[in-house]
C-alpha positions as a LaTeX table, in Angstrom:
\begin{tabular}{lrrr}
\hline
Residue & $x$ (\AA) & $y$ (\AA) & $z$ (\AA) \\
\hline
Met1 & 95.49 & 121.09 & 70.75 \\
Asp2 & 91.91 & 121.92 & 70.54 \\
Ser3 & 89.01 & 123.14 & 72.49 \\
Asn4 & 85.34 & 123.51 & 73.35 \\
Asp5 & 85.25 & 127.20 & 74.52 \\
Ser6 & 82.29 & 129.35 & 75.91 \\
Ser7 & 82.13 & 131.93 & 78.25 \\
Gly8 & 82.53 & 131.69 & 82.13 \\
Gly9 & 82.82 & 128.45 & 83.84 \\
Leu10 & 85.87 & 126.35 & 84.55 \\
Val11 & 88.28 & 125.78 & 82.23 \\
Val12 & 89.26 & 122.16 & 82.26 \\
Leu13 & 91.79 & 120.17 & 80.41 \\
Ala14 & 91.49 & 116.32 & 79.01 \\
Val15 & 94.60 & 114.56 & 78.47 \\
Asp16 & 94.82 & 111.05 & 76.87 \\
Asp17 & 96.45 & 109.30 & 74.03 \\
Glu18 & 93.61 & 107.29 & 72.83 \\
Leu19 & 91.41 & 109.54 & 70.50 \\
Pro20 & 87.97 & 107.87 & 71.29 \\
Ala21 & 88.29 & 107.83 & 74.84 \\
Leu22 & 89.61 & 111.56 & 74.87 \\
Glu23 & 86.76 & 112.58 & 72.54 \\
Glu24 & 84.30 & 110.79 & 74.87 \\
Leu25 & 85.95 & 112.57 & 78.18 \\
Ala26 & 86.00 & 116.08 & 76.57 \\
Tyr27 & 81.65 & 115.17 & 75.54 \\
Leu28 & 81.05 & 114.56 & 79.13 \\
Leu29 & 82.88 & 117.31 & 80.52 \\
Gly30 & 81.23 & 119.63 & 78.04 \\
Glu31 & 77.95 & 118.18 & 79.59 \\
Asp32 & 78.58 & 119.98 & 82.96 \\
Pro33 & 76.93 & 123.25 & 83.12 \\
Arg34 & 79.77 & 124.12 & 85.35 \\
Val35 & 82.35 & 123.58 & 82.60 \\
Gly36 & 82.46 & 126.65 & 80.22 \\
Thr37 & 85.90 & 125.65 & 78.38 \\
Val38 & 87.10 & 121.91 & 77.27 \\
Leu39 & 90.54 & 121.77 & 76.03 \\
Lys40 & 92.10 & 118.48 & 74.88 \\
Ala41 & 95.58 & 117.10 & 74.70 \\
Ser42 & 97.14 & 113.81 & 73.24 \\
Asp43 & 100.00 & 113.59 & 75.34 \\
Ala44 & 101.71 & 115.38 & 78.29 \\
Thr45 & 104.00 & 117.66 & 75.94 \\
Asp46 & 100.81 & 119.20 & 74.13 \\
Ala47 & 99.34 & 119.56 & 77.44 \\
Leu48 & 102.07 & 121.78 & 79.00 \\
Arg49 & 101.87 & 123.60 & 75.70 \\
Ile50 & 98.26 & 124.11 & 76.68 \\
Leu51 & 98.95 & 125.00 & 79.80 \\
Asn52 & 101.92 & 127.55 & 79.03 \\
Ser53 & 99.93 & 129.18 & 76.54 \\
Arg54 & 97.14 & 130.13 & 79.00 \\
Gln55 & 99.17 & 131.00 & 81.71 \\
Gly56 & 98.03 & 134.74 & 81.61 \\
Val57 & 101.46 & 135.70 & 81.86 \\
Arg58 & 104.87 & 135.36 & 79.66 \\
Glu59 & 105.31 & 132.31 & 77.86 \\
Ala60 & 107.09 & 129.78 & 79.89 \\
Ala61 & 108.88 & 128.49 & 76.93 \\
Thr62 & 110.84 & 131.47 & 76.59 \\
Ala63 & 111.31 & 132.60 & 80.54 \\
Gly64 & 115.02 & 132.75 & 81.75 \\
Pro65 & 117.37 & 130.74 & 83.73 \\
Gly66 & 115.43 & 132.20 & 87.06 \\
His67 & 112.34 & 130.28 & 85.61 \\
Arg68 & 111.21 & 128.00 & 88.82 \\
Gly69 & 108.92 & 125.80 & 86.90 \\
Leu70 & 110.19 & 122.37 & 85.76 \\
Ala71 & 110.56 & 121.22 & 82.54 \\
Asp72 & 109.06 & 118.00 & 80.41 \\
Pro73 & 112.11 & 115.58 & 80.18 \\
Val74 & 111.30 & 114.41 & 76.89 \\
Ser75 & 110.66 & 118.05 & 74.71 \\
Gly76 & 112.28 & 120.27 & 77.01 \\
Thr77 & 108.97 & 122.59 & 77.43 \\
Arg78 & 108.79 & 124.21 & 80.45 \\
Val79 & 105.89 & 124.61 & 82.61 \\
Ala80 & 104.35 & 127.84 & 83.66 \\
Asp81 & 103.88 & 129.02 & 87.30 \\
Arg82 & 100.07 & 129.40 & 87.12 \\
Thr83 & 97.56 & 129.10 & 84.66 \\
His84 & 94.08 & 129.64 & 83.90 \\
Val85 & 93.63 & 126.21 & 83.61 \\
Glu86 & 91.77 & 125.06 & 86.86 \\
Ile87 & 91.20 & 121.13 & 86.56 \\
Val88 & 93.23 & 118.65 & 84.45 \\
Phe89 & 91.62 & 115.32 & 83.70 \\
Leu90 & 94.43 & 113.01 & 83.18 \\
Asp91 & 95.48 & 109.21 & 81.42 \\
Ile92 & 97.95 & 107.28 & 83.63 \\
Arg93 & 99.57 & 105.55 & 80.46 \\
Met94 & 100.67 & 107.82 & 77.94 \\
Pro95 & 103.76 & 107.23 & 75.85 \\
Gly96 & 106.63 & 109.15 & 76.55 \\
Leu97 & 105.64 & 111.18 & 80.03 \\
Asp98 & 103.19 & 109.58 & 81.67 \\
Gly99 & 100.33 & 110.68 & 83.77 \\
Leu100 & 102.06 & 110.55 & 86.76 \\
Glu101 & 105.05 & 112.23 & 85.86 \\
Leu102 & 103.18 & 114.89 & 84.62 \\
Ala103 & 101.48 & 115.42 & 87.52 \\
Arg104 & 104.67 & 115.81 & 89.49 \\
Val105 & 105.64 & 118.51 & 86.74 \\
Phe106 & 102.26 & 120.13 & 87.65 \\
Ser107 & 103.28 & 120.45 & 91.38 \\
Ser108 & 106.45 & 122.35 & 90.54 \\
Met109 & 103.81 & 125.37 & 89.43 \\
Ala110 & 103.26 & 128.07 & 92.26 \\
Val111 & 99.74 & 127.86 & 91.85 \\
Pro112 & 98.81 & 124.05 & 90.47 \\
Pro113 & 95.83 & 122.77 & 88.69 \\
Ser114 & 93.52 & 120.44 & 90.31 \\
Val115 & 94.44 & 116.53 & 88.77 \\
Val116 & 92.02 & 114.15 & 88.27 \\
Phe117 & 93.34 & 110.43 & 86.97 \\
Val118 & 91.18 & 108.83 & 84.22 \\
Thr119 & 92.17 & 105.43 & 83.61 \\
Ala120 & 91.70 & 101.63 & 83.01 \\
His121 & 93.67 & 100.79 & 85.68 \\
Asp122 & 93.00 & 100.25 & 89.24 \\
Asp123 & 96.63 & 99.52 & 90.59 \\
Arg124 & 97.94 & 102.88 & 90.50 \\
Ala125 & 95.44 & 104.66 & 93.02 \\
Val126 & 98.02 & 105.19 & 95.74 \\
Asp127 & 100.69 & 106.66 & 93.58 \\
Ala128 & 98.11 & 108.97 & 91.96 \\
Tyr129 & 97.27 & 110.40 & 95.77 \\
Glu130 & 100.92 & 110.42 & 96.52 \\
Val131 & 101.25 & 113.29 & 93.75 \\
Gly132 & 98.22 & 115.09 & 94.51 \\
Ala133 & 95.58 & 113.78 & 92.93 \\
Val134 & 92.05 & 115.01 & 94.15 \\
Asp135 & 90.29 & 112.00 & 92.42 \\
Tyr136 & 90.81 & 108.57 & 90.76 \\
Leu137 & 88.35 & 107.55 & 87.84 \\
Leu138 & 87.94 & 104.26 & 86.75 \\
Lys139 & 87.36 & 103.83 & 82.81 \\
Pro140 & 84.33 & 103.58 & 81.03 \\
Ile141 & 83.76 & 107.38 & 82.52 \\
Arg142 & 79.99 & 107.56 & 84.07 \\
Ser143 & 78.95 & 111.28 & 83.94 \\
Glu144 & 77.58 & 110.91 & 87.53 \\
Arg145 & 80.90 & 110.13 & 88.72 \\
Leu146 & 82.56 & 113.15 & 86.78 \\
Ala147 & 80.32 & 115.34 & 88.43 \\
Ala148 & 81.14 & 114.05 & 91.83 \\
Ser149 & 84.80 & 114.77 & 91.09 \\
Ile150 & 83.72 & 118.24 & 90.22 \\
Asp151 & 81.90 & 118.50 & 93.24 \\
Arg152 & 84.68 & 117.59 & 95.22 \\
Ile153 & 86.89 & 119.89 & 94.09 \\
Leu154 & 84.58 & 122.73 & 94.42 \\
Ala155 & 83.93 & 121.64 & 97.65 \\
Asn156 & 87.59 & 121.62 & 98.77 \\
Arg157 & 88.04 & 125.25 & 97.02 \\
Ala158 & 85.26 & 126.57 & 99.27 \\
Ala159 & 86.55 & 125.14 & 102.29 \\
Thr160 & 89.89 & 126.25 & 101.76 \\
Val161 & 88.33 & 130.10 & 101.27 \\
Ala162 & 86.06 & 129.41 & 104.47 \\
Glu163 & 88.47 & 127.79 & 106.65 \\
Pro164 & 90.26 & 130.63 & 108.73 \\
Gln165 & 94.24 & 130.72 & 107.89 \\
Pro166 & 95.87 & 129.51 & 111.20 \\
Glu167 & 97.84 & 132.10 & 113.16 \\
Gln168 & 101.44 & 131.69 & 113.66 \\
Ser169 & 101.30 & 133.18 & 117.09 \\
Thr170 & 98.92 & 130.59 & 118.38 \\
Glu171 & 99.93 & 128.69 & 121.52 \\
Asp172 & 100.63 & 124.86 & 121.70 \\
Glu173 & 98.17 & 123.07 & 123.83 \\
Val174 & 99.52 & 121.23 & 126.73 \\
Ile175 & 98.42 & 118.43 & 128.23 \\
Pro176 & 98.82 & 117.52 & 131.94 \\
Val177 & 99.80 & 113.51 & 132.37 \\
Glu178 & 100.01 & 111.70 & 135.70 \\
Leu179 & 103.36 & 109.31 & 136.10 \\
Ala180 & 104.15 & 107.93 & 139.16 \\
Gly181 & 102.96 & 110.86 & 141.54 \\
Thr182 & 104.63 & 113.44 & 139.08 \\
Thr183 & 102.56 & 115.85 & 136.81 \\
Lys184 & 104.25 & 116.03 & 133.61 \\
Leu185 & 103.23 & 118.84 & 130.88 \\
Val186 & 103.22 & 117.28 & 127.18 \\
Pro187 & 102.88 & 119.69 & 124.52 \\
Arg188 & 100.61 & 119.28 & 121.69 \\
Ser189 & 103.18 & 119.94 & 119.31 \\
Ala190 & 105.31 & 116.87 & 120.76 \\
Val191 & 102.33 & 114.11 & 119.96 \\
Arg192 & 102.83 & 111.80 & 116.65 \\
Tyr193 & 99.47 & 110.10 & 117.24 \\
Val194 & 96.51 & 109.06 & 119.76 \\
Glu195 & 95.22 & 105.66 & 120.69 \\
Ala196 & 92.18 & 105.16 & 122.27 \\
Gln197 & 92.24 & 102.90 & 124.95 \\
Gly198 & 88.54 & 102.63 & 126.44 \\
Asp199 & 87.30 & 106.07 & 128.23 \\
Tyr200 & 91.36 & 107.05 & 127.91 \\
Ala201 & 93.94 & 108.12 & 125.29 \\
Arg202 & 97.12 & 107.17 & 125.08 \\
Leu203 & 99.52 & 110.03 & 123.57 \\
His204 & 102.77 & 109.10 & 121.40 \\
Thr205 & 105.57 & 111.00 & 121.15 \\
Asn206 & 109.09 & 110.64 & 120.56 \\
Glu207 & 110.07 & 110.26 & 123.96 \\
Gly208 & 107.27 & 107.80 & 124.89 \\
Ser209 & 103.29 & 107.20 & 125.50 \\
His210 & 101.03 & 108.53 & 128.23 \\
Leu211 & 97.82 & 107.73 & 128.95 \\
Val212 & 95.14 & 110.40 & 129.67 \\
Arg213 & 91.46 & 110.53 & 130.88 \\
Ile214 & 90.34 & 112.34 & 127.74 \\
Pro215 & 87.97 & 110.49 & 125.02 \\
Leu216 & 89.78 & 109.99 & 121.61 \\
Ser217 & 86.19 & 111.82 & 120.56 \\
Val218 & 87.45 & 114.90 & 122.30 \\
Leu219 & 90.94 & 115.25 & 121.14 \\
Glu220 & 89.59 & 114.96 & 117.60 \\
Asp221 & 87.11 & 117.88 & 117.94 \\
Arg222 & 89.39 & 119.94 & 120.06 \\
Trp223 & 92.56 & 119.31 & 117.93 \\
Arg224 & 91.13 & 119.27 & 114.46 \\
Glu225 & 92.41 & 122.83 & 113.43 \\
Ala226 & 95.85 & 121.99 & 114.81 \\
Gly227 & 96.44 & 119.61 & 111.90 \\
Phe228 & 95.32 & 116.11 & 113.62 \\
Val229 & 92.77 & 113.84 & 111.49 \\
Arg230 & 91.16 & 110.60 & 112.89 \\
Ile231 & 92.04 & 107.90 & 110.73 \\
His232 & 90.81 & 104.83 & 113.00 \\
Arg233 & 88.21 & 104.57 & 115.05 \\
Ser234 & 91.45 & 104.02 & 117.55 \\
Phe235 & 93.80 & 106.33 & 116.07 \\
Leu236 & 94.29 & 110.29 & 115.59 \\
Val237 & 97.14 & 111.32 & 113.82 \\
Ala238 & 99.45 & 114.49 & 113.49 \\
Leu239 & 98.52 & 115.41 & 109.61 \\
Pro240 & 102.07 & 116.77 & 108.94 \\
Leu241 & 104.11 & 113.87 & 110.30 \\
Val242 & 102.51 & 111.57 & 107.99 \\
Thr243 & 105.07 & 110.49 & 105.47 \\
Glu244 & 103.06 & 107.58 & 103.50 \\
Leu245 & 100.01 & 106.35 & 102.42 \\
Arg246 & 99.92 & 102.90 & 101.12 \\
Leu247 & 97.59 & 100.19 & 100.26 \\
Ser248 & 98.50 & 96.57 & 102.14 \\
Gly249 & 97.17 & 93.52 & 101.98 \\
Ser250 & 94.19 & 94.33 & 104.75 \\
Gly251 & 93.58 & 97.52 & 103.83 \\
Tyr252 & 95.60 & 101.53 & 103.86 \\
Val253 & 98.14 & 102.17 & 106.39 \\
Val254 & 99.88 & 105.11 & 107.09 \\
Arg255 & 103.50 & 105.74 & 108.42 \\
Val256 & 103.80 & 108.30 & 111.15 \\
Gly257 & 107.18 & 109.66 & 110.98 \\
Ser258 & 110.78 & 108.57 & 109.66 \\
Gly259 & 113.18 & 106.36 & 110.73 \\
Pro260 & 113.60 & 103.56 & 113.03 \\
Asp261 & 110.93 & 105.44 & 115.32 \\
Cys262 & 108.25 & 105.26 & 112.54 \\
Ala263 & 104.98 & 103.95 & 113.20 \\
Glu264 & 102.73 & 102.29 & 110.93 \\
Leu265 & 98.85 & 102.41 & 111.58 \\
Pro266 & 95.64 & 101.11 & 109.95 \\
Val267 & 93.09 & 103.55 & 108.07 \\
Ser268 & 89.62 & 102.35 & 108.36 \\
Arg269 & 87.83 & 102.32 & 104.96 \\
Arg270 & 85.49 & 105.43 & 106.26 \\
His271 & 88.14 & 107.69 & 107.12 \\
Thr272 & 90.15 & 107.07 & 104.10 \\
Arg273 & 88.35 & 109.67 & 101.70 \\
Glu274 & 88.91 & 112.53 & 104.33 \\
Leu275 & 92.47 & 111.45 & 105.23 \\
Lys276 & 93.32 & 111.20 & 101.39 \\
Asp277 & 91.42 & 114.70 & 100.71 \\
Arg278 & 93.53 & 116.67 & 103.95 \\
Leu279 & 96.45 & 115.46 & 102.89 \\
Val280 & 95.74 & 116.95 & 98.99 \\
Arg281 & 95.17 & 120.24 & 100.69 \\
Ala282 & 97.84 & 120.32 & 102.84 \\
Thr283 & 100.22 & 119.49 & 99.93 \\
Lys284 & 98.49 & 122.14 & 97.80 \\
Gln285 & 98.70 & 124.66 & 100.64 \\
Ala286 & 102.37 & 123.87 & 101.21 \\
Trp287 & 103.46 & 124.87 & 97.36 \\
Ser288 & 101.05 & 127.74 & 97.48 \\
Gln289 & 103.34 & 128.97 & 100.35 \\
Arg290 & 106.77 & 128.52 & 98.59 \\
\hline
\end{tabular}
């Protein structure tokens, strides 16, 4: 464990088993004026010890059987429920517990730190975002790219604070659809995704689909606060129903729902970042409410 400690500013942790890479990352982080403390760890076990020592409450290693945190399966070191470390910059390929496994351990925390992966390998980005990473940086690291990651994390925090929390009593919007002379009322909560068809939109539910004369852009604006996100010029999806985001031969695709009735939809490049950011934010909010 090593640190560059200054008063105020962000508390960040750099984790890399290669000393030159660790020193370079720590130096670049220390050059950012928003960073106040840079901690360094050479492996997952060391990183967990640092997080535990800066939790601000009792040591996780001595917590009783009721402690909710997970343990590092290599050393048995437990992780605290919360920590003063705000961001972890983490290599993926390390001996023992690798970066992805360590990020999963972080997710057991009541208030986990933000995670940014820093790696020389470009083939694990989807896995990284699936475990809640905010960003994925390729080595060699550039200072402006590192600064952009911190910008994103601070912007996400500001948006989370600024966004009003949805009221549990908010009424579910009902959309009237015409079918063979009969008007059927479809609740918004039943809609899995919406498909653009010219000036119309097709609402896809578990029971079937319904065509309504509402442009997709209108539904995007109206349903944003209800958890719907635009993933493509032709598709709007219910974020809580997204069960998978993966990279295919033609680009990213999302799976909506599960089982034989699931749907796989394309994600355009222009909408990929917003989708990932909202998935990460939704995951963190879900963990913080547990």
